[in-house]
C-alpha positions in Angstrom: -25.0 120.1 72.6 -28.0 120.0 70.4 -27.8 116.1 70.3 -27.6 115.9 74.1 -30.8 118.1 74.4 -32.6 115.9 71.9 -31.6 112.7 73.7 -32.8 114.2 77.0 -36.1 115.2 75.6 -36.7 111.8 74.1 -35.2 109.8 77.0 -38.5 108.1 77.9 -39.0 106.8 74.3 -35.3 105.7 74.1 -35.6 103.8 77.4 -38.8 102.2 76.2 -37.0 101.1 73.0 -34.1 99.7 75.0 -36.5 97.9 77.4 -38.5 96.4 74.5 -35.3 95.3 72.7 -34.0 93.5 75.8 -37.4 92.0 77.0 -38.8 90.7 73.8 -42.6 90.6 73.2 -44.1 89.1 70.1 -46.5 92.0 69.6 -43.8 94.6 69.9 -41.5 92.7 67.6 -44.3 92.5 65.0 -44.8 96.2 65.1 -41.1 96.8 65.0 -40.7 94.6 61.9 -43.6 96.3 60.1 -42.0 99.7 60.9 -38.6 98.5 59.7 -40.2 97.4 56.4 -41.3 101.0 55.9 -37.9 102.4 57.0 -36.1 100.1 54.6 -37.8 101.9 51.7 -37.2 105.4 53.0 -34.6 107.8 51.5 -33.6 108.8 55.1 -32.4 105.3 56.0 -28.8 105.5 57.1 -27.2 102.0 57.1 -23.7 103.3 57.7 -24.6 105.4 60.7 -23.1 108.7 59.5 -26.2 110.6 60.8 -26.8 108.6 64.0 -26.9 110.7 67.2 -25.1 108.0 69.0 -22.3 106.3 66.9 -22.5 102.6 66.6 -26.3 102.4 66.7 -26.9 102.0 63.0 -29.0 101.6 61.1 -30.5 104.9 62.0 -32.8 107.5 60.6 -31.0 110.3 58.7 -33.8 112.7 59.5 -33.9 112.4 63.3 -30.7 110.5 64.0 -32.4 107.8 66.1 -31.3 104.2 66.2 -34.0 102.3 64.3 -33.5 99.2 66.4 -34.7 101.2 69.4 -37.1 103.7 67.8 -39.2 101.0 66.0 -39.6 99.2 69.3 -40.8 102.2 71.2 -44.6 102.0 70.8 -44.9 105.7 71.9 -42.5 106.9 69.2 -43.6 108.0 65.7 -41.7 108.5 62.5 -40.5 112.1 62.2 -41.5 111.9 58.5 -45.0 110.7 59.4 -44.6 107.3 57.7 -45.7 105.5 60.8 -47.5 106.6 63.9 -47.2 106.0 67.7 -49.2 103.0 68.8 -49.7 104.4 72.3 -49.1 107.7 74.1 -46.1 108.2 76.5 -48.6 108.3 79.3 -50.2 105.0 78.3 -46.8 103.5 78.1 -46.0 104.6 81.7 -49.4 103.2 82.9 -48.8 99.9 81.1 -45.3 99.6 82.6 -46.7 100.3 86.1 -49.4 97.7 85.5 -46.9 95.1 84.4 -44.6 95.8 87.4 -47.6 95.5 89.7 -48.4 92.1 88.1 -44.9 90.9 88.5 -44.6 92.2 92.1 -48.0 92.1 93.8 -46.5 93.3 97.1 -45.2 96.5 95.5 -47.1 99.6 96.4 -48.0 101.5 93.2 -46.7 104.8 94.6 -43.2 103.3 94.7 -43.2 102.4 91.0 
């Protein structure tokens, strides 16, 4: 149950990581690669996935249980061991997503986003 609560609390960051993993962006990929370099030297790195909150998402962080493939791509996420910081706040991420959706769909009313 503890894992379900953690996933629920972090759902916005998880979805951001999924979105950024599917819809690749060179800047996000650069940040993710730099973060992964740091994670690769960390004692909490779990390549086998024994401490992943969701099985099959390795490599993950042994400290927080997050999939590193997703967490490193979530610009609003920070390392739980303070080895790398969030690039933007969750509120800035939401605003950026709304702006990008508005650019892609100019007829869309911002209140429906």
